[in-house]
C-alpha positions, 0 to 999 in steps of 0.5 A: 494453559490458556484457551484459544479464545483467551489467546485470541482475545489477548492478541486482539487487545494487543493489536488494538493497543498497537493501532491506537499507539500508531494512530496517536503517533501519526496524529502527533506527527501530523500536528507538528507537520512532520507526517509522511505517508509511506504508502500513498506518497513517500517523500523519496518518490516525489522529487521536483514535483514528479511522482516516480510512479507517473514517470514509470508509467510514461516510460514503460507504456504498455509494460506498466501493468506488468510493473504493477503486477511485479510490485504486488508480488514483491510486497505480498511475498516479503510482508512477513519478513520485512515491514508487515502490514505496511507492505500489505498496504503497499501491495494493495496500493499497487493493486488499486492502481492496476484496477484503476488503469484496467478500468480506464482501458476497458472504458476506452475500448468499450470492452471487458478484459476476459 
């Protein structure tokens, strides 16, 4: 029977191997000009030079923060069942966007939201 520490070690090695494989694949795709950033700039969300997120922000105005919150929850909810770490990165992207617009609003209003 393996000890917990050896099991963790095996898992850590497996994760490092997978990360190296992904980085290698991404580097090769980038070298070939075929790399697509599916978290920060998915190509299907940028048509005719307009990022979908910018169009949604313009269309929803004050509701944009709720939209961001909903997407954060969606990606956190499903990461174990669908896209794993990619969904966590997407949740993080939406959280970073929410932080950015909240800070901008705080600076504009010269107040902190409590």
